[in-house]
C-alpha positions, 0 to 999 in steps of 0.5 A, a space after each residue: 778698334 778692329 776687334 783683334 786681340 794680341 797675346 804672347 806665345 807663353 799665354 798660348 802655350 798655357 791654353 794648349 797645355 790645359 786643353 791637352 791635359 784632357 787628352 792626357 798629353 803634355 806640351 813641353 819646351 825643347 831648350 835651344 842649348 840641348 844637343 838634339 834641339 835641331 832634330 826636336 824643334 822648339 816644342 814637343 807633345 808628350 804622352 802624360 804617363 809614359 812621357 813618350 813623344 807624340 809630336 816633335 817640331 810643334 807650332 804652338 800657335 797652329 796647334 792652339 788654332 787646331 785645338 780651338 783654344 785660339 780664335 781667329 781674331 787673336 794675334 800671337 806676338 813673339 816675346 
C-alpha cells in the first residue's frame, strides 16, 4: 500500500464548509443551469451573515489544501 487515500469532491466540500464556519463563511455550489454560471464558476465563498460573495471561481481541492483540511497524501476523485 502506498499510503495515499482517495476522497470525493463532496467530502472535501464538507471539510471545507466545517473549516469556513469558524470564519463565519459559507461554501456554496453555483449550479450549471444558472444564467451567470460562466462568470461565477462552480463554487463560491460567501460571508455567512450578509451573504456577500467573498470569492468566485473557488477550486475546492486547492482551498481545502490551503485551509489544512486536505493533507498531501489525500487524492481527490471527481464524482
